[in-house]
N, C-alpha and C positions, 0 to 999 in steps of 0.2 A: 828710455828707463825710468820713468819719474812713474811709470806706468804700474809696474811692478807694485812695491811697495804703495800703493794706494788701490791699488787689488788685494792686496795682504791683509791692508788695514780694512778692507770692507767683510770679507772673506773673516775675519776676528771679529768683529763685532754682530755680524749675521749669526755666527755661530753660540755667540751667547747670549743675542736673541733670540734662540730659539732652542736655549735651555729649557729646558724644565726648574718651573718656582717650584723653592725648596716648596715638601709638604706645613700642612699648618700646623701647630700645636699638638692639637689632638689623636692629630693623624699617626700625628710625627710616635709620641704616644704610644697607639695603639702597636701600632709598629715596632715600638722597643721591650714589648709588656711580650709580646708575640718572643720575639729574638729569645728575651731574658727566659721563659718556660723552658721555650727547646732547649736550649744551652744546659737549665736544671733538670731536667731529663735524660739530657750527656748528649741531647745534639746538638747540631752546628746549622746558622740558619744560612739555608741556601741562597738563589739569586730568585725566586719566585718571580718570577713576571707574571700578571693579570691579575696579584695579591692585593691590588692599588688602583683603580679606574677612577679616573676624568673623567663627566659627563654633566653637561647643566640641566639638573632633572627638574625648576621647578623657574626656570623663566626669564630669571634675571639677568642673562646674561657674562653670569662668571663661575666655572667652573668646579661643579660638586664631587666629593670623595668618594667612590665604594669601596668598603675591603671584604674579600671576599678570602674568608680563612680558608679553605676545601684548593686554592693556590697557593697557599705558605710551603716553601716544603723547610719541611723540618729535616734533615740530614743523619740518618742515625735512626733521628723518633719518628719515625712517617708517619705513624697519627693521632701525631698530640694533637691534629686544630682541624682534625676530619671526626665524622659522629660515623655511626652505623647507615654500610651501604655509602659509603664514599662521598656523603652531604656536606658538609659545611654551615657556617653561620655564614647572611652579611650586614655589616653595619654600616650604612651611607651618615657622612658627613655634609649638612648643606654649609657652604661658604658665604662666610656676612659679610660687611661691606666693607669692612679694617681690614680681612685678608685671612679674619682667623674661622673657626669651621666648630659647628654645635651637633650631637648627631639627633637623627631626623627623623632614623629608621634601625632599627636591627631585629632578625628573625631567624630562621632554619630555613636553609637553599638545600634542595641537592642540586641546584644548578641555577645560572644565572645568563643574559645578556642583554646588549645595549642593544633598542632599536630603535634606529630614531626618534633620537633624544630619548627613550624610557629605557626605565631598568624592568628588565623580565624576568619575574623569579620561577624555577622552577620547581615547584612544593606541587603535596598530595591529599588527598581525604578529603574534609571538608573546609580546603580554602580551595577545592575545587567544585566544590557545591557536592559531595557523597556525603550520601549518611553513613553514619559509624557510628559502633558502639563499642563498648571496651575488649568486645569481645573479637572487636576484629583485625585479622590478622594483618599484620604488614603488610603483606605481600599482595592481598587483597588492596590496599588502597591503588586509587587510578591519581596519577598522574598527569601534571597538569601545567601551559603554563599560565604565571597570571602577571600583570604588570601592576606599578604601584601607581598611586599618581600626589598629588601635590596638596597639600589644606593646608590652604593661605591661613585660615583664623589659627589654624594650629601649630601653626609651621613645623609639621610633623609629616611625615612621606603616609600611609595608608595603601592596603590592596584600595587595585579598580576594583570595581561590582565587578560581581560574576561571569556578567552578560560581557564579559571584555576576556576571560577565560581562551586558553586555548586547547588544543591537540600538546603531549608530550609525549617524543619528543619531536 
């Protein structure tokens, strides 16, 4: 019978250890602003799975935070955080040694995915190497997946060279 209380205590400790750490203040502030904008547009913030993702993007062993606004669920004002064609923006926060986070990248994207520790954005036109003019209609824009890469000197993420572009979808 002594085993049961010990097992229960171990389960309680392991569930606390598995609980996600709180979001850094800068990330919480972005989410808080999105919720406030949703409410002011007459909507109600929903669960929004996929709004905030974590992945180590700079190789320091700490999870960084990726906010994809197209994943934000604002019931009653669905188009609030999504642009034309269903795309949104992606903002990346790099976690620092003290646990805070700083914005290191922000750009519009038709989609995003994480693959083997790399963040890939679905982008189009010049970001895929296509030559376009002001007369090129959006429907003629080529889409591609383009990864981001860490620039340790600038402490920022930026698009990787065009040679790393993959076809979309």
